[in-house]
C-alpha positions, 0 to 999 in steps of 0.5 A, spaced: 484 478 473 487 474 479 489 478 485 496 475 488 495 478 495 502 478 499 500 478 507 503 484 510 508 482 516 506 488 520 512 487 524 510 493 529 504 489 531 499 496 530 498 496 522 491 497 519 494 494 513 493 486 512 495 485 505 498 488 499 499 487 491 505 490 487 506 491 480 511 495 475 507 502 476 502 501 482 501 498 489 494 496 492 493 496 499 488 492 503 486 495 510 484 490 516 477 494 514 477 490 508 478 497 504 482 496 498 486 502 495 490 503 489 496 507 488 500 508 482 505 512 479 500 517 476 496 519 482 502 518 487 508 519 484 514 514 482 518 515 488 513 515 493 510 508 490 517 505 490 518 507 497 511 504 499 513 498 495 520 497 500 515 499 506 511 493 504 516 488 503 519 490 509 513 489 513 513 495 517 512 503 516 507 502 510 501 505 514 505 511 517 508 512 510 501 512 507 498 517 513 503 522 513 505 522 505 500 519 500 493 519 504 489 522 499 493 521 493 490 514 491 488 512 484 482 509 486 478 506 492 476 499 490 472 496 495 
């Protein structure tokens, strides 16, 4: 499986997120530490996943949203 990471724009300049990958029902988030977390519709909820995709594409707000809303509701820690 080829991973298609998109570099997170980090418009505010203070995010711990370096990249992300989205699919129909998930978002994978790669943090600056190298840790990768997968969030999906089942673990996190459809509305929150779709909101995370919007923040990811805009380049700001994703880290804050994760910390405030979905921090522990990931499907898997991949690395």
